[in-house]
MIPA-355253 format. One line per 4 residues: number of its first residue (from 1); for each residue x, y, z of N, C-alpha, C. Coordinates in nm, 2 decimals. Layout:
// MIPA-355253
NUM	X Y Z X Y Z X Y Z | ... .
This chain:
// MIPA-355253
1	6.93 16.84 -17.90 6.82 16.92 -17.94 6.82 16.94 -18.09 | 6.71 16.91 -18.16 6.70 16.92 -18.30 6.67 17.06 -18.35 | 6.68 17.09 -18.47 6.65 17.22 -18.53 6.50 17.26 -18.51 | 6.42 17.16 -18.52 6.28 17.18 -18.51 6.24 17.21 -18.36 .
5	6.32 17.17 -18.27 6.30 17.20 -18.13 6.36 17.34 -18.09 | 6.46 17.38 -18.16 6.52 17.51 -18.14 6.44 17.63 -18.18 | 6.37 17.62 -18.29 6.29 17.73 -18.35 6.18 17.77 -18.25 | 6.10 17.68 -18.19 6.00 17.72 -18.10 6.06 17.78 -17.97 .
9	6.18 17.73 -17.93 6.25 17.79 -17.82 6.29 17.94 -17.85 | 6.34 17.96 -17.97 6.38 18.10 -18.01 6.26 18.19 -18.01 | 6.15 18.14 -18.06 6.02 18.22 -18.06 5.98 18.25 -17.92 | 5.99 18.15 -17.83 5.95 18.17 -17.69 6.04 18.28 -17.63 .
13	6.17 18.28 -17.66 6.26 18.38 -17.60 6.22 18.52 -17.66 | 6.20 18.53 -17.79 6.16 18.65 -17.85 6.03 18.71 -17.79 | 5.94 18.62 -17.76 5.81 18.66 -17.70 5.84 18.72 -17.56 | 5.92 18.65 -17.49 5.95 18.70 -17.35 6.02 18.83 -17.36 .
17	6.11 18.85 -17.45 6.18 18.98 -17.47 6.08 19.09 -17.50 | 5.99 19.06 -17.59 5.88 19.16 -17.62 5.80 19.20 -17.50 | 5.77 19.10 -17.41 5.70 19.13 -17.29 5.78 19.21 -17.19 | 5.91 19.18 -17.18 6.00 19.27 -17.10 6.00 19.41 -17.15 .
21	6.01 19.43 -17.28 6.01 19.56 -17.33 5.88 19.64 -17.30 | 5.77 19.57 -17.31 5.65 19.63 -17.27 5.64 19.67 -17.13 | 5.69 19.59 -17.04 5.70 19.62 -16.90 5.79 19.74 -16.87 | 5.90 19.74 -16.93 6.00 19.85 -16.91 5.93 19.98 -16.96 .
25	5.86 19.97 -17.07 5.80 20.09 -17.12 5.69 20.15 -17.03 | 5.63 20.07 -16.94 5.53 20.12 -16.85 5.59 20.19 -16.73 | 5.72 20.17 -16.70 5.78 20.23 -16.59 5.79 20.38 -16.62 | 5.77 20.46 -16.52 5.77 20.61 -16.54 5.91 20.67 -16.54 .
29	6.01 20.61 -16.47 6.14 20.67 -16.47 6.24 20.56 -16.42 | 6.37 20.58 -16.45 6.47 20.51 -16.40 6.49 20.36 -16.45 | 6.41 20.32 -16.54 6.42 20.18 -16.59 6.46 20.19 -16.74 | 6.54 20.10 -16.78 6.59 20.09 -16.92 6.61 19.95 -16.96 .
33	6.61 19.92 -17.09 6.63 19.79 -17.15 6.73 19.79 -17.25 | 6.83 19.70 -17.24 6.93 19.68 -17.34 6.92 19.54 -17.40 | 6.92 19.53 -17.53 6.90 19.40 -17.60 7.01 19.38 -17.70 | 7.07 19.26 -17.70 7.16 19.22 -17.80 7.08 19.18 -17.92 .
37	7.10 19.24 -18.04 7.03 19.21 -18.16 7.10 19.10 -18.24 | 7.02 19.04 -18.33 7.07 18.92 -18.40 7.20 18.96 -18.49 | 7.21 19.08 -18.53 7.33 19.12 -18.61 7.45 19.16 -18.52 | 7.44 19.15 -18.39 7.55 19.18 -18.30 7.55 19.32 -18.25 .
41	7.46 19.41 -18.29 7.45 19.54 -18.24 7.36 19.54 -18.11 | 7.35 19.65 -18.04 7.28 19.66 -17.92 7.17 19.76 -17.93 | 7.05 19.73 -17.89 6.94 19.83 -17.88 6.92 19.87 -17.74 | 6.91 20.00 -17.72 6.89 20.05 -17.58 6.77 20.14 -17.58 .
45	6.69 20.12 -17.48 6.56 20.19 -17.47 6.54 20.24 -17.33 | 6.51 20.37 -17.32 6.47 20.43 -17.19 6.32 20.43 -17.18 | 6.27 20.41 -17.06 6.12 20.42 -17.04 6.09 20.56 -17.01 | 5.97 20.61 -17.02 5.85 20.54 -17.08 5.84 20.57 -17.23 .
49	5.81 20.47 -17.30 5.77 20.48 -17.45 5.87 20.55 -17.53 | 6.00 20.54 -17.50 6.10 20.61 -17.59 6.14 20.51 -17.69 | 6.17 20.55 -17.81 6.22 20.46 -17.91 6.35 20.40 -17.88 | 6.38 20.28 -17.92 6.51 20.22 -17.90 6.61 20.28 -17.99 .
53	6.73 20.30 -17.94 6.85 20.35 -18.02 6.94 20.23 -18.04 | 7.00 20.22 -18.16 7.09 20.11 -18.19 7.23 20.15 -18.18 | 7.31 20.07 -18.11 7.46 20.10 -18.09 7.54 19.99 -18.14 | 7.66 20.02 -18.19 7.75 19.92 -18.25 7.81 19.83 -18.14 .
57	7.83 19.89 -18.02 7.89 19.82 -17.91 7.81 19.81 -17.78 | 7.83 19.71 -17.70 7.77 19.71 -17.57 7.80 19.83 -17.48 | 7.93 19.87 -17.49 7.97 19.98 -17.40 7.90 20.11 -17.44 | 7.88 20.13 -17.57 7.81 20.25 -17.62 7.67 20.25 -17.57 .
61	7.60 20.14 -17.57 7.47 20.13 -17.52 7.46 20.15 -17.37 | 7.56 20.09 -17.29 7.57 20.11 -17.15 7.59 20.26 -17.12 | 7.68 20.33 -17.19 7.71 20.47 -17.17 7.58 20.55 -17.19 | 7.50 20.52 -17.29 7.38 20.59 -17.32 7.28 20.58 -17.20 .
65	7.28 20.46 -17.14 7.19 20.43 -17.03 7.25 20.45 -16.89 | 7.36 20.52 -16.88 7.44 20.52 -16.76 7.36 20.60 -16.65 | 7.27 20.69 -16.68 7.20 20.76 -16.58 7.07 20.70 -16.54 | 7.04 20.58 -16.59 6.92 20.51 -16.55 6.94 20.43 -16.43 .
69	6.84 20.43 -16.34 6.85 20.36 -16.21 6.86 20.21 -16.23 | 6.78 20.15 -16.32 6.77 20.01 -16.34 6.78 19.98 -16.49 | 6.88 19.89 -16.53 6.90 19.85 -16.67 6.88 19.70 -16.68 | 6.79 19.66 -16.76 6.76 19.52 -16.78 6.84 19.48 -16.91 .
73	6.94 19.39 -16.90 7.02 19.35 -17.01 6.98 19.21 -17.06 | 6.95 19.20 -17.19 6.91 19.07 -17.25 7.01 19.04 -17.36 | 7.10 18.94 -17.33 7.21 18.91 -17.43 7.20 18.77 -17.48 | 7.08 18.73 -17.51 7.05 18.60 -17.57 7.06 18.61 -17.72 .
């Protein structure tokens, strides 16, 4: 795979993550989203429409979301 082929793939993945975040935000309770960011930190967001909090470790993000019924983890 060439560099020019990777960039559209990365954009496609980012677009899918954005759509998942929008879906999670529509849930009324019990759903959360955890995303590995490009700098190695983790963003954790509870639904509905709560702002994402950034954590230095995956475990810290998991602990923050521990009371959520469903957690979607995106580690790409």
